[in-house]
GUMI-520438 format. One line per 3 residues: number of its first residue (from 1); their letters; for each residue x, y negated, z negated of N, C-alpha, C. Coordinates in nm, 2 decimals. Each point is the difference from the previous one (the first is absolute). Layout:
NUM = a = X/Y/Z/X/Y/Z/X/Y/Z; ...
This chain:
1 = mih = -1.06/-0.12/0.59/-0.11/0.17/0.04/0.07/0.15/0.01; -0.07/-0.01/-0.12/0.03/0.18/-0.02/-0.02/0.06/0.06; -0.01/0.12/0.12/-0.07/0.09/0.01/-0.04/0.11/-0.15
4 = pta = -0.07/0.05/0.04/-0.15/0.07/-0.06/0.11/0.13/-0.04; 0.07/0.05/0.07/0.03/0.13/-0.01/0.20/-0.07/-0.10; 0.01/-0.10/-0.04/0.09/0.00/-0.06/-0.01/0.00/-0.17
7 = evq = 0.12/0.06/-0.06/-0.09/-0.05/-0.15/0.09/-0.06/-0.04; 0.01/-0.16/-0.08/0.07/-0.06/-0.04/-0.03/0.00/-0.09; 0.11/0.03/-0.09/-0.08/-0.05/-0.22/0.11/-0.13/0.03
10 = ttg = 0.05/-0.08/0.07/0.09/-0.11/-0.06/-0.15/-0.10/-0.01; -0.01/-0.14/-0.01/-0.01/-0.13/-0.04/0.01/-0.16/0.09; 0.20/0.07/-0.03/0.09/-0.04/0.08/0.00/-0.04/0.15
13 = ign = -0.05/-0.05/0.06/-0.03/-0.01/0.14/0.01/-0.14/0.00; 0.02/-0.08/0.12/0.06/-0.08/0.08/-0.18/-0.04/0.11; -0.04/-0.13/-0.07/-0.05/-0.03/0.15/0.04/0.04/0.11
16 = gtk = -0.07/0.07/0.10/0.00/0.03/0.20/0.00/0.06/0.00; 0.10/0.12/-0.09/0.05/0.12/-0.04/-0.09/0.13/0.06; 0.03/0.05/0.08/-0.11/0.13/0.08/0.05/0.10/-0.07
19 = iwq = 0.02/0.15/0.01/-0.04/0.14/-0.08/-0.05/0.05/0.14; 0.05/0.09/0.02/-0.05/0.15/0.06/-0.06/0.06/-0.03; -0.03/0.15/0.09/-0.05/0.12/-0.03/0.09/0.12/-0.05
22 = scv = -0.01/0.08/-0.12/0.06/0.02/-0.09/0.10/-0.03/-0.08; 0.03/-0.14/0.01/0.11/-0.04/-0.16/-0.09/0.04/-0.10; 0.15/-0.02/-0.11/0.05/0.00/-0.10/0.03/-0.10/-0.07
25 = ile = -0.07/-0.05/-0.15/0.15/-0.14/-0.04/-0.06/0.01/-0.11; 0.15/0.09/-0.08/-0.10/-0.01/-0.16/-0.01/-0.17/-0.04; -0.09/0.03/-0.16/0.04/-0.12/-0.10/0.08/-0.17/0.01
28 = nak = 0.10/0.08/0.02/0.05/-0.11/-0.10/0.13/-0.10/0.17; -0.04/0.13/0.12/0.03/-0.07/0.10/0.02/-0.16/0.07; 0.10/-0.03/0.03/-0.11/-0.17/0.02/0.09/-0.07/0.14
31 = igs = -0.14/0.01/0.02/-0.03/-0.09/0.21/0.00/-0.14/0.04; 0.04/-0.04/0.08/0.03/-0.09/0.01/-0.10/-0.05/0.11; -0.05/-0.07/0.04/-0.05/-0.13/0.07/0.00/0.06/0.15
34 = ncn = -0.16/-0.03/0.04/0.10/0.03/0.16/0.11/0.11/0.11; -0.03/0.16/-0.14/0.08/0.10/0.05/-0.13/0.08/0.09; 0.08/0.09/0.07/-0.08/0.08/0.11/0.10/0.15/-0.11
37 = ina = -0.09/0.07/-0.02/-0.02/0.14/-0.05/0.01/0.13/0.07; 0.04/0.07/0.11/-0.05/0.08/0.00/-0.09/0.11/0.02; -0.07/0.07/0.01/-0.05/0.17/0.04/0.11/0.08/-0.07
40 = fvf = 0.00/0.07/-0.15/0.08/0.08/-0.03/0.11/-0.08/-0.12; 0.00/-0.05/-0.02/0.07/-0.09/-0.01/-0.03/0.06/-0.23; 0.16/0.04/-0.05/-0.02/0.01/-0.17/0.07/-0.16/-0.02
43 = ien = -0.04/-0.05/-0.09/0.05/-0.07/-0.13/0.03/-0.01/-0.15; 0.09/0.07/-0.06/-0.01/0.02/-0.08/0.01/-0.13/-0.13; -0.05/0.05/-0.16/0.04/-0.21/-0.07/0.08/0.02/0.00
46 = dvv = 0.13/-0.03/-0.03/0.09/-0.03/0.00/0.06/-0.12/0.16; -0.07/-0.03/0.10/0.03/-0.06/0.15/-0.07/-0.12/-0.02; 0.09/-0.08/0.04/-0.08/-0.16/0.01/0.05/-0.04/0.13
49 = vgd = -0.09/0.02/0.07/-0.04/-0.08/0.18/-0.04/-0.16/0.01; 0.15/-0.05/0.07/0.00/-0.12/0.00/-0.17/-0.06/0.12; 0.02/-0.14/0.08/-0.05/0.00/0.03/-0.03/0.00/0.19
52 = nvt = -0.07/0.02/0.02/-0.01/-0.01/0.18/0.04/0.13/0.07; 0.04/0.11/-0.13/0.07/0.09/0.09/-0.14/0.07/0.06; 0.10/0.15/0.08/-0.07/0.10/0.07/0.06/0.14/-0.07
55 = iks = -0.04/0.08/0.01/0.04/0.15/-0.06/-0.11/0.06/0.10; 0.09/0.07/0.07/-0.07/0.09/0.14/-0.01/0.14/-0.07; -0.06/0.11/0.00/-0.09/0.13/0.02/0.08/0.03/-0.06
58 = gvq = -0.05/0.18/-0.10/0.14/0.05/-0.02/0.13/-0.04/-0.13; -0.05/-0.12/-0.07/0.14/-0.02/-0.09/-0.07/0.05/-0.14; 0.14/-0.04/-0.06/-0.15/0.10/-0.12/0.19/-0.15/-0.16
61 = lwd = -0.09/-0.07/-0.07/0.14/-0.06/-0.03/-0.01/0.01/-0.14; 0.14/0.02/-0.07/0.00/0.06/-0.12/0.02/-0.10/-0.12; 0.02/0.09/-0.11/-0.01/-0.12/-0.10/0.15/-0.13/0.08
64 = gir = -0.01/-0.16/-0.09/0.10/0.05/0.01/0.08/-0.11/0.14; -0.06/0.02/0.08/0.01/-0.10/0.16/-0.12/-0.14/-0.05; 0.07/-0.08/0.12/0.01/-0.16/-0.04/0.02/-0.05/0.13
67 = ied = -0.07/-0.02/0.02/-0.10/-0.04/0.20/0.01/-0.13/-0.04; 0.04/-0.14/0.05/0.05/-0.16/0.03/-0.13/0.02/0.13; -0.02/-0.14/-0.03/-0.08/-0.01/0.11/0.00/-0.01/0.21
70 = dvf = -0.07/0.02/0.05/0.04/-0.02/0.19/0.03/0.11/0.02; 0.03/0.20/-0.08/0.05/0.09/0.07/-0.07/0.08/0.07; 0.12/0.02/0.05/-0.10/0.12/0.11/0.01/0.11/-0.05
73 = igp = -0.07/0.17/-0.02/0.06/0.05/0.01/-0.09/0.13/0.08; 0.11/0.03/0.10/-0.06/0.10/0.09/-0.05/0.15/-0.08; -0.05/0.05/0.12/-0.10/0.19/-0.02/0.09/0.13/-0.08
76 = nvt = -0.03/0.05/-0.18/0.11/0.10/-0.05/0.15/0.00/0.00; 0.02/-0.20/-0.06/0.13/0.00/-0.02/-0.07/0.07/-0.18; 0.12/0.00/0.04/0.06/0.07/-0.20/0.04/-0.05/-0.05
79 = ftn = -0.02/-0.06/-0.17/0.06/0.01/-0.03/0.01/0.07/-0.19; 0.20/-0.01/-0.09/-0.05/0.03/-0.09/0.04/-0.03/-0.09; -0.03/0.03/-0.10/-0.01/-0.04/-0.17/0.09/0.11/-0.11
82 = dlf = 0.02/0.07/0.03/0.08/0.05/-0.12/0.07/0.14/0.13; 0.14/-0.06/-0.03/0.18/0.00/0.02/0.03/0.16/0.01; -0.09/0.07/-0.12/0.11/0.12/-0.04/-0.23/0.11/-0.04
85 = prs = -0.05/-0.07/0.06/-0.09/0.11/-0.02/-0.01/0.16/-0.01; -0.08/-0.01/-0.15/-0.03/0.16/-0.07/-0.16/-0.02/-0.04; -0.05/0.18/0.08/-0.10/-0.03/0.01/-0.14/0.06/-0.23
88 = kky = -0.05/-0.08/0.03/-0.07/-0.05/-0.11/0.20/-0.10/-0.15; 0.06/0.03/0.04/0.04/-0.19/-0.02/0.02/-0.07/0.04; -0.01/-0.07/-0.05/0.02/-0.20/0.02/0.06/-0.12/-0.06
91 = pse = 0.10/-0.07/0.07/0.05/-0.08/-0.12/-0.10/-0.10/-0.08; 0.08/-0.06/-0.08/-0.05/-0.12/-0.08/-0.13/-0.13/0.03; 0.10/0.00/0.18/-0.03/-0.12/0.04/0.10/0.07/0.18
94 = fvr = -0.17/-0.04/0.05/0.03/-0.01/0.14/0.17/-0.03/0.08; 0.06/0.00/0.10/0.05/-0.11/0.06/-0.04/-0.03/0.08; 0.08/-0.14/0.04/-0.13/-0.11/0.07/0.05/0.00/0.09
97 = tyi = -0.04/-0.08/0.12/0.04/0.02/0.11/-0.10/-0.18/0.09; 0.12/-0.04/-0.02/-0.12/-0.13/0.11/0.01/-0.06/0.14; -0.06/-0.04/0.11/-0.02/-0.02/0.07/-0.05/-0.15/0.04
100 = kkg = 0.12/-0.04/0.05/-0.03/-0.14/0.01/-0.03/-0.10/0.08; -0.06/-0.13/-0.04/-0.04/-0.11/0.10/-0.05/0.05/0.16; -0.06/0.00/0.06/-0.02/0.03/0.16/0.05/0.14/0.06
103 = asi = 0.03/0.08/-0.13/0.08/0.12/0.07/-0.04/0.09/0.10; 0.03/0.06/0.09/-0.13/0.09/0.13/0.09/0.20/-0.05; -0.07/0.07/-0.04/0.05/0.16/0.02/-0.08/0.01/0.10
106 = gan = 0.12/0.13/0.08/-0.12/0.03/0.13/-0.01/0.15/-0.11; -0.12/0.05/0.11/-0.07/0.18/-0.03/0.11/0.03/-0.05; -0.04/0.10/-0.06/0.11/0.15/-0.07/0.11/-0.01/-0.05
109 = ati = 0.06/-0.19/-0.08/0.12/-0.04/-0.04/-0.07/0.08/-0.19; 0.18/0.03/-0.01/-0.05/0.04/-0.14/0.14/-0.06/-0.11; -0.15/-0.11/-0.12/0.15/-0.04/-0.04/0.02/0.07/-0.10
112 = lag = 0.14/-0.01/-0.10/-0.02/0.13/-0.09/0.04/-0.13/-0.12; -0.08/0.01/-0.08/-0.05/-0.06/-0.12/0.17/-0.11/-0.04; -0.03/-0.02/-0.04/0.09/-0.17/-0.08/0.08/-0.07/0.10
115 = nei = -0.09/0.00/0.10/0.08/-0.09/0.12/-0.08/-0.14/0.10; 0.10/-0.07/0.00/-0.06/-0.15/-0.01/-0.01/-0.04/0.21; -0.13/0.03/0.06/0.01/-0.06/0.12/0.00/-0.22/0.01
118 = gen = 0.10/-0.01/0.09/-0.04/-0.13/-0.03/-0.09/-0.08/0.05; 0.01/-0.14/-0.06/-0.16/-0.03/0.12/0.11/-0.10/0.13; -0.12/0.04/0.04/-0.04/0.02/0.22/0.10/0.10/0.06
121 = sli = 0.02/0.11/-0.10/0.06/0.12/0.06/-0.09/0.11/0.05; 0.11/0.06/0.13/-0.14/0.10/0.04/0.08/0.15/0.00; -0.05/0.12/-0.02/0.00/0.11/0.01/-0.08/0.07/0.08
124 = gag = 0.15/0.09/0.06/-0.06/0.06/0.15/-0.11/0.13/0.01; -0.07/-0.01/0.04/-0.06/0.18/0.00/0.09/0.10/-0.08; -0.08/0.11/-0.08/0.07/0.18/-0.06/0.14/-0.15/-0.05
127 = svv = 0.05/-0.04/-0.03/0.17/-0.09/-0.03/-0.04/0.14/-0.20; 0.07/0.01/-0.04/0.08/0.01/-0.12/0.04/-0.09/-0.05; -0.07/-0.07/-0.13/0.07/-0.14/-0.06/0.07/0.05/-0.13
130 = tkd = 0.17/0.03/-0.04/0.01/0.03/-0.04/0.14/-0.09/-0.14; -0.02/-0.19/0.06/0.01/-0.08/-0.11/-0.07/-0.13/0.02; 0.01/-0.05/0.00/0.02/-0.17/-0.03/-0.02/-0.07/0.22
133 = vpp = -0.10/-0.02/-0.01/0.00/-0.09/0.18/0.04/-0.15/-0.05; 0.06/-0.10/0.08/0.06/-0.15/-0.04/-0.14/-0.02/0.06; -0.06/-0.18/0.01/-0.05/-0.02/0.03/0.06/0.01/0.14
136 = ntl = -0.10/-0.06/0.11/-0.06/-0.08/0.12/0.13/0.11/0.13; -0.02/0.19/-0.10/0.05/0.13/0.06/-0.04/0.03/0.03; 0.05/0.10/0.16/-0.16/0.17/0.04/0.18/0.03/0.00
139 = wyg = -0.12/0.18/-0.05/0.11/0.10/-0.11/-0.12/0.07/0.11; 0.10/0.16/0.00/-0.12/0.09/0.06/0.06/0.06/0.04; 0.01/0.14/0.01/0.10/0.18/-0.02/-0.07/0.02/-0.15
142 = npa = 0.12/0.14/-0.03/-0.08/0.09/-0.06/0.20/0.02/-0.03; 0.10/0.02/-0.15/-0.09/-0.22/-0.02/0.00/-0.10/0.04; -0.11/-0.05/-0.04/0.00/-0.13/0.09/0.12/-0.11/-0.05
145 = klk = 0.03/-0.04/0.18/0.13/-0.15/-0.06/-0.04/-0.09/0.05; 0.13/-0.10/0.00/-0.06/-0.14/0.08/0.02/0.01/0.17; -0.11/0.01/0.03/0.01/-0.01/0.22/0.00/-0.15/0.01
148 = gki = -0.03/-0.13/-0.03/0.01/-0.10/-0.02/-0.10/-0.13/-0.10; 0.00/-0.12/0.08/-0.04/-0.09/-0.10/-0.15/-0.05/0.05; 0.00/-0.07/-0.09/-0.14/-0.06/0.10/-0.01/-0.13/-0.10
151 = sad = -0.05/-0.15/0.08/0.02/-0.12/0.03/-0.12/-0.10/-0.05; 0.02/-0.10/-0.12/-0.18/0.00/-0.02/-0.09/-0.01/0.08; 0.06/-0.01/0.20/-0.16/-0.03/0.10/-0.06/0.15/-0.02
154 = gti = 0.12/0.11/-0.01/-0.06/0.17/-0.03/0.08/0.03/0.17; 0.12/-0.03/0.04/0.11/0.04/0.11/0.03/0.10/-0.09; 0.07/0.08/0.03/0.08/0.13/-0.03/0.12/-0.07/0.06
157 = syn = 0.09/0.08/-0.03/0.17/-0.05/0.02/0.05/0.17/-0.02; -0.04/0.05/0.13/0.08/0.22/-0.10/0.13/-0.04/0.02; 0.09/0.08/-0.07/0.16/0.00/-0.04/0.03/0.11/0.02
160 = fnt = 0.04/0.03/0.09/0.01/0.10/0.11/0.17/0.08/-0.03; 0.04/-0.01/-0.16/0.17/0.06/-0.05/-0.11/0.10/-0.06; -0.14/0.01/-0.03/0.00/0.08/-0.13/-0.01/0.09/0.04
């Protein structure tokens, strides 16, 4: 399902994916099956999105972003892809950022370029991620810091020493 107001230039979209109002997806982007791309999402060319991914409204995925299966990206999450941006000066290649399988990123979080968000990790709303996040961990704050661990069944054990 592609909403009639969406501008979808790519043919690389898996079965069952829904793309809502006013989205723009450029021609070389790859989007998996059973995804939900909410309204007002922009996806550049060198972006790969896995299966069963939810991307809430107001997110922009810039060149170099790699999102694995079963990821949740909350509303207005911000990604960067250039550590030293300058107007009209572009790097020969944009920095890669990896969001690993099962990770969740809360609303309005900022993920700086070149970081990896580990499997099944959780980034709290409004956090600023400035370094790699290990699998199965809870991070939040500005800058984001380790605040707990997440078990296989999804239970969070908080680290009150941080």
